[in-house]
VOGU-3710 file (C-alpha; in Angstrom, 3 decimals, decimal comma):
1> mrkkesclgv> 3,183/-29,882/0,841  5,941/-31,056/-1,366  9,043/-28,917/-1,876  11,209/-28,922/-5,028  13,894/-26,359/-5,647  13,826/-24,930/-9,187  16,923/-24,731/-11,410  16,849/-20,821/-10,756  17,112/-21,215/-6,911  13,605/-19,642/-6,356
11> wvlmsnhfis> 10,642/-21,478/-5,113  7,125/-20,777/-6,133  4,537/-22,023/-3,580  1,215/-22,935/-5,169  -1,685/-24,789/-3,436  0,273/-28,025/-2,989  3,613/-27,890/-5,082  6,676/-25,786/-6,136  7,194/-25,020/-9,697  9,740/-22,794/-11,449
21> phiiakqqgp> 9,168/-18,996/-12,220  9,199/-19,653/-16,106  6,101/-22,135/-15,641  4,127/-19,831/-13,387  4,539/-16,965/-15,864  2,668/-19,101/-18,316  0,071/-20,447/-16,034  -1,131/-17,311/-14,094  0,390/-14,328/-15,845  2,714/-11,701/-14,509
31> didavvpfvv> 0,839/-11,034/-11,209  -0,503/-7,756/-12,115  -3,126/-6,121/-9,764  -2,104/-8,475/-7,025  -0,229/-8,898/-3,701  2,644/-11,521/-3,997  3,790/-12,813/-0,601  7,340/-14,078/-0,532  10,061/-15,202/2,048  13,684/-14,329/1,695
41> qakpddshke> 16,073/-17,030/3,025  18,852/-14,574/4,102  22,264/-15,975/5,058  24,297/-14,561/7,893  28,019/-14,014/7,442  30,689/-16,548/7,929  30,964/-16,117/11,685  27,611/-17,876/11,956  28,205/-21,066/9,865  25,977/-23,143/12,166
51> idhidfrgrl> 22,979/-21,154/10,890  22,074/-21,884/7,307  19,575/-19,034/6,832  17,032/-16,875/8,463  13,589/-16,211/6,948  12,343/-12,757/6,243  8,602/-12,186/5,133  7,952/-9,902/2,354  5,133/-8,541/0,129  5,373/-7,323/-3,556
61> vrldavvdei> 2,385/-5,330/-4,817  1,903/-4,332/-8,461  -1,032/-2,216/-9,471  -2,004/-1,433/-12,996  -5,619/-1,213/-14,105  -6,644/-0,786/-10,393  -4,564/2,354/-9,589  -5,285/3,803/-13,039  -8,979/3,527/-12,603  -8,961/5,107/-9,163
71> lsrhnypepv> -6,730/7,980/-10,263  -8,647/8,571/-13,429  -11,918/9,274/-11,553  -10,348/12,440/-10,296  -8,395/15,326/-11,910  -5,558/15,426/-9,401  -2,372/17,330/-10,262  0,503/15,099/-11,328  2,504/15,276/-8,185  -0,589/14,580/-6,031
81> aqvlaellam> -1,538/11,575/-8,191  1,800/10,088/-7,954  1,953/10,289/-4,183  -1,501/8,772/-3,988  -0,659/5,970/-6,299  2,300/5,081/-4,061  0,231/5,326/-1,038  -2,392/2,862/-2,446  0,459/0,454/-3,206  2,018/0,746/0,213
91> amamasalky> -1,344/0,404/2,028  -1,926/-2,777/0,054  1,495/-4,212/1,096  1,092/-3,381/4,747  -2,628/-4,491/4,956  -1,794/-7,836/3,437  0,861/-8,449/6,087  -1,790/-8,181/8,744  -4,550/-10,500/10,022  -7,910/-8,482/10,444
101> egsfslqirg> -11,573/-8,387/9,611  -12,626/-4,946/8,354  -10,555/-2,237/6,903  -6,987/-0,986/7,238  -6,219/2,652/6,336  -3,081/4,602/5,714  -3,499/8,408/5,706  -1,452/11,604/5,635  -2,774/14,724/7,187  -0,946/18,145/6,746
111> dgpvslmlad> -1,304/21,940/6,824  -0,130/22,076/3,179  -2,214/22,312/-0,172  -2,949/18,475/0,296  -4,629/18,477/3,756  -5,596/14,829/3,437  -4,656/11,691/1,522  -6,080/8,415/2,348  -5,817/4,762/1,175  -8,222/2,212/2,589
121> vtnegavrgy> -8,054/-1,690/2,174  -10,474/-4,287/3,164  -9,527/-7,794/4,394  -10,581/-9,128/1,100  -8,204/-6,955/-0,919  -10,484/-4,251/-2,005  -8,774/-0,840/-2,181  -9,853/2,735/-2,541  -8,270/6,135/-2,071  -8,661/9,958/-2,421
131> aevsasrlae> -7,001/13,164/-1,738  -8,374/16,665/-0,514  -6,410/19,289/-2,550  -6,546/23,033/-2,421  -5,901/23,976/-6,170  -5,410/27,633/-5,297  -2,730/26,880/-2,576  -1,070/24,292/-4,826  -0,874/26,909/-7,596  0,886/29,199/-5,325
141> lggatdfkqi> 3,721/26,920/-5,018  4,508/27,586/-8,757  4,454/23,978/-9,948  6,578/22,603/-7,118  6,408/18,865/-6,642  8,407/18,666/-3,235  6,728/16,209/-0,874  7,259/18,508/2,193  5,778/21,489/0,333  2,688/19,634/-0,811
151> fgegylaftv> 1,926/18,292/2,604  3,481/20,763/4,842  3,612/19,921/8,646  1,532/16,993/9,723  1,178/13,331/10,654  1,011/9,832/9,100  -1,670/7,554/10,544  -2,290/3,705/10,336  -5,710/2,546/11,411  -7,196/-0,979/11,719
161> dqgdhaqlyq> -10,940/-0,870/12,019  -12,563/-4,173/12,659  -15,966/-2,832/13,603  -17,567/-4,721/16,398  -14,987/-7,574/16,170  -12,233/-5,706/18,019  -10,919/-2,415/19,421  -10,036/0,229/16,966  -6,198/0,305/16,589  -4,363/3,438/15,366
171> givelkgddl> -0,700/4,389/15,154  0,319/8,090/14,595  3,688/9,610/13,865  4,967/12,876/12,811  5,251/13,230/9,103  9,044/13,253/8,355  11,206/12,732/5,295  11,443/13,804/1,715  8,957/11,248/0,392  6,529/8,648/1,286
181> tagithyfrq> 9,141/5,837/1,711  10,884/8,042/4,336  7,663/8,806/6,191  6,693/5,103/6,442  10,238/4,126/7,397  10,031/6,622/10,218  6,862/5,154/11,470  8,296/1,601/11,650  11,399/2,902/13,518  9,160/4,590/16,050
191> seqfdaalki> 6,571/1,753/16,349  9,203/-0,879/17,446  6,812/-3,666/16,156  9,070/-4,792/13,320  11,886/-3,560/11,199  11,075/-3,022/7,537  12,880/-2,275/4,278  10,734/-0,549/1,662  10,739/0,375/-1,977  7,865/2,363/-3,548
201> aakrgetgkw> 7,409/3,659/-7,172  4,521/4,976/-9,261  4,575/6,538/-12,743  2,191/7,531/-15,523  3,298/5,938/-18,792  3,572/7,263/-22,263  -0,043/6,120/-22,838  -1,139/8,215/-19,981  -1,982/5,044/-17,717  -0,784/5,019/-14,242
211> raaaamlqrl> 0,863/2,067/-12,483  2,320/1,710/-8,984  4,348/-0,897/-7,019  5,702/-1,510/-3,650  8,094/-4,061/-2,068  8,265/-4,587/1,587  10,473/-6,813/3,738  9,948/-7,343/7,480  11,647/-8,837/10,566  10,752/-8,805/14,217
221> pehqggdlse> 12,812/-6,335/16,208  15,605/-7,198/18,631  14,698/-7,325/22,303  15,801/-4,103/24,061  18,594/-4,085/26,778  21,277/-6,819/27,395  23,486/-8,626/25,148  22,228/-10,176/22,012  21,977/-13,988/21,627  23,748/-15,885/18,991
231> demasreawr> 20,529/-16,122/16,812  19,827/-12,378/17,276  23,386/-11,594/16,124  22,872/-13,905/13,188  19,511/-12,324/12,505  21,130/-8,957/12,539  23,711/-9,916/10,040  21,324/-11,475/7,698  18,946/-8,599/7,904  21,814/-6,199/6,900
241> hamvlmatls> 22,521/-8,442/4,003  18,792/-8,503/2,893  18,633/-4,705/3,197  21,642/-4,326/0,914  19,970/-6,374/-1,590  16,693/-4,471/-1,391  18,645/-1,180/-1,853  19,697/-2,464/-5,374  16,049/-2,689/-6,593  15,353/0,342/-8,789
251> kaellnfnlt> 12,115/2,105/-9,422  12,340/1,078/-12,996  12,660/-2,622/-12,228  9,764/-2,327/-9,757  7,620/-0,924/-12,325  8,696/-3,326/-15,180  5,462/-5,474/-15,320  6,920/-7,479/-18,224  8,828/-9,446/-15,556  6,744/-11,888/-13,535
261> apellfrlfh> 6,841/-11,525/-9,660  9,063/-14,712/-9,355  11,571/-13,400/-12,025  11,862/-9,995/-10,453  12,337/-11,463/-6,829  14,893/-13,927/-8,180  16,981/-11,081/-9,612  16,883/-9,423/-6,299  17,462/-12,388/-3,949  19,113/-15,047/-6,021
271> edgvrvhesr> 22,254/-14,828/-3,846  20,247/-16,203/-0,950  17,101/-17,820/-2,158  13,424/-16,658/-2,112  10,343/-18,515/-1,698  7,399/-16,931/-3,636  3,835/-17,820/-2,672  0,657/-17,691/-4,692  -0,477/-14,155/-5,559  -3,697/-12,670/-4,029
281> pvsigcrcsp> -5,849/-10,492/-6,357  -6,520/-6,732/-5,639  -9,762/-4,975/-6,565  -11,190/-1,509/-6,537  -13,640/-1,382/-3,463  -15,475/1,815/-3,071  -18,224/1,053/-0,481  -20,675/3,901/-1,425  -24,154/3,064/-2,595  -27,460/4,851/-3,275
291> ekvekivsal> -28,920/3,244/-0,185  -26,195/4,379/2,100  -26,395/7,965/0,847  -30,074/7,942/0,940  -29,880/7,155/4,763  -27,756/10,303/5,194  -30,068/12,575/3,441  -33,124/11,064/5,251  -31,292/11,995/8,464  -31,144/15,643/7,579
301> tpeqrkdmtv> -33,333/18,283/9,330  -35,621/20,338/7,066  -33,198/23,365/7,625  -30,246/21,322/6,538  -32,109/20,066/3,505  -32,861/23,551/2,505  -29,268/24,752/2,866  -27,999/21,933/0,655  -30,625/22,269/-1,960  -29,659/23,860/-5,249
311> dgeitmtcqf> -32,119/24,205/-8,123  -34,530/21,835/-6,294  -31,981/19,189/-5,799  -29,567/17,914/-3,184  -26,404/16,614/-4,716  -23,816/14,491/-2,950  -20,684/13,088/-4,239  -18,514/10,167/-2,998  -14,969/11,341/-2,198  -13,465/8,046/-3,145
321> cnktfhfdgn> -15,010/7,148/-6,422  -16,342/10,560/-7,460  -19,782/9,183/-8,132  -22,619/11,799/-7,708  -26,171/11,039/-6,256  -29,203/13,337/-6,744  -32,207/13,642/-4,356  -35,260/15,833/-4,061  -34,408/18,842/-2,040  -38,147/19,498/-0,883
331> psaet> -38,088/19,073/2,863  -41,590/17,486/2,712  -40,621/15,138/-0,070  -39,786/11,507/0,229  -36,046/10,794/-0,320
//
């Protein structure tokens, strides 16, 4: 690959060359409904002059039509829809940083009005999500939108399911913090797999359409015990500097889709330098089908079919896409 630094100090990595962010904006649009991998070339302080920069990997996710379509299939209350939109964007960012064949899921379980919220991403970038909400319990809160009140006590879980390819992996931590960002940050601190700096935002616009975005920056954790090496000390200083820059990113900027991804990332990391890779598309990926639901109904006993039959029909609804399937409720009938 050939490298060419643009006049703006940001590199955009395409299939075989680097081009400026203004050119990429014209060629492939503003990277909407996509994951954009990037690398920040953070600089340590002056005490580590022999080290030019340290690379930290990142992901920028911006969801527009995808998140709006997922949410529009349900009639979630505003505060629930907002957290689900954020969860979808964050799940996409985390999944895209992993290598797996199957599905990655990010879920919240609690004892509050929202007992379950789930976002699920395949290795091909297909995302889906839903929430289980008690409307009556939510109404008892009197319109409260507090994250803790909505979910109550519970846990945050990350699952990688590769089917027969590998063993199921799951990480679970207690649900802590006043918002989703705090909850996921707590997980990373507990997991000790890597450090992460996060920004998540979601909003319903004046037109009623939802959009969501997430930015995540990562680094491998320091070794535990003993003195830090020179490289580790430099990495720590560079990481602190990168986190300070991440903290300047506002939710309004994150949701400003008039900016291309390279433009947004240059605004954020121009002091150091940022290398932006080619974006990866995101799609809606509900995996329900008439055939799959038919297998479930076919496996029911006559008694179960009778209990589920209303007006001669068995009705089943997919929790993710809200699609409804109808089957003959007669126990002796073909499905």
